[in-house]
N, C-alpha and C positions, 0 to 999 in steps of 0.2 A: 414476187411476181408483179410485173408492172400492169398498167392499165392496158386492157386488150383492145381498146378503141371502140368498144361497143356501148360506151356511155355508162358503164358500171365501174365502181371503184375497184382498186386492186384486190384480188382474191375473190371477187364475185363476178359471175358471168360464165360464159361458155368454157373458160379455161380454169375455173375453180376446181377444187378437189373435195372428195369426201361428201359429207352432208351438205356443204355449201353448194356443190354442183347439183346434187339431187334436188335440193329445194329450188335452185335457179331454173333447172329444166322443167320441173313440175309446174312452175308458175309462169314460165315464158309464154308469150302470146296468149295471155288470158287462160292458161292451162291447156290450150289446144295441142301443144307440142307433146305433152305427156303421152297421148294415145297414138301419135303419128308413128307409122312403121319405119324402122331402120332400113335404109336402102340395102338391097342385095339379100333380103330375107332374114336379116338379123346377124348377130354376132355370137358365136359359140363361146361360152365362158364357164367359169367355175364360180359358184357363190363365194363371196369373200367372207361370209358369215359361217356357213356350215360345210362348205367344200363340195356341195352337190353340183354336178354339171347341169347346165341349162342353156337355152338360147335366148338372148335379149332381143326380142322381136320389135319392141316399141322403145322409144327413147327413155321411158321410165318403166320399169317392170319389177315384179317381185319374184324371188326364187320360189319355185313351186314346192320345194321341200320344207323350207323354214319361214318363208315370207319376207326374207331380207330384201330391202329395197335397193335397187341398183339403177344407175342412169349413165347415159353418155350424151354428149352434146353434138348437134349436127356438124360443127366444124371438125370434130374429132372422131366421127363414127366409122372411120375406115379401119380402125384397129381396136381389137378387144382389150388391149392393154390400157386403153383410155377409159374403160368402164370404172365408175366410182361407186362405192358402197356407202350408204348413209349411216351405218353403224348398227350394232345390236339393239334391238328394241324399238327402232324408228318405224313409225307407221305413217303412211300417206294420209293426208286429211282430205 
């Protein structure tokens, strides 16, 4: 993955994947993006950890069933396929 043009090195930023994306979105704009609502009422998805269905209503959210942390970046929030999972055991700080 090349540089996305947002000033971050390759693999980091709004087009990162997995834990890297979750951490990027969690810290973006001084942490304010974490709680911001996903446009359109959120994205229906399935937890990538336990398989439970839920709606990602903020850019960073936890599965209500297992607490698995998921995120999507604003440039990619139009498709649930872009939701990334931080991995088993990851907890927000």
